[in-house]
C-alpha positions in Angstrom: 0.2 0.0 -0.1 2.7 2.5 0.9 4.8 1.6 -2.3 1.5 1.9 -4.4 0.7 5.3 -2.9 4.2 6.6 -3.1 4.5 7.1 0.5 7.8 7.6 2.1 6.6 7.1 5.6 3.7 4.8 6.7 2.5 3.5 9.9 -0.6 0.9 10.7 -2.4 1.5 13.8 -4.3 -1.7 14.8 -5.7 -3.5 17.8 -5.2 -7.3 17.0 -2.4 -9.7 16.1 -3.9 -9.9 12.8 -3.4 -6.3 12.2 0.3 -6.6 13.3 0.7 -9.6 11.0 -0.7 -7.8 8.1 1.5 -4.6 8.7 4.7 -6.6 8.8 3.8 -8.6 5.8 3.2 -5.5 4.0 6.6 -3.8 5.3 4.7 -1.1 7.0 5.5 0.0 10.7 2.9 -0.8 13.4 1.6 0.8 16.5 -0.7 -1.2 18.6 -4.0 0.6 19.8 -4.4 -1.0 23.2 -8.2 -0.3 23.5 -9.1 -3.6 25.1 -9.9 -5.3 21.9 -7.1 -7.4 21.1 -3.6 -8.3 21.9 -0.3 -8.0 20.1 2.2 -10.8 21.3 5.4 -9.0 20.1 6.8 -5.9 21.9 5.7 -3.0 20.0 5.0 0.8 20.6 1.6 1.2 21.6 -1.1 3.8 22.6 -4.2 3.3 25.1 -6.3 6.1 23.9 -6.6 7.9 20.5 -5.5 11.4 21.9 -2.1 9.9 22.2 -1.6 9.1 18.7 -0.3 12.6 17.5 2.4 12.5 20.1 3.4 8.9 19.2 3.6 9.5 15.6 6.1 12.4 16.4 8.3 10.1 18.4 7.7 7.1 16.2 9.2 8.8 13.2 12.0 10.7 15.1 13.1 7.5 16.8 14.4 6.1 13.5 11.4 5.5 11.5 9.6 2.9 13.7 12.5 1.4 15.4 11.4 -0.4 18.8 12.6 1.6 21.9 14.9 -0.1 24.1 13.1 -2.0 26.8 12.1 0.3 29.7 11.5 3.2 27.3 8.4 2.2 25.6 5.0 3.5 26.9 3.4 1.5 29.5 6.7 0.2 31.0 
């Protein structure tokens, strides 16, 4: 999708393991929306409410385009 739409940066915000797998299969970065609907088994960046998304996107792309933060530096730890 990112390639087809000529996007230089993309992120998939989802709430299930299936969303995570779809994003990784497509080569798109992922943020888990921990809203109580689903779980993601892998350690990924996450938000717990929609209002956190703008700030997360700023840090997400500033951290090296979606790299996982070192343990203890992720939101919620």
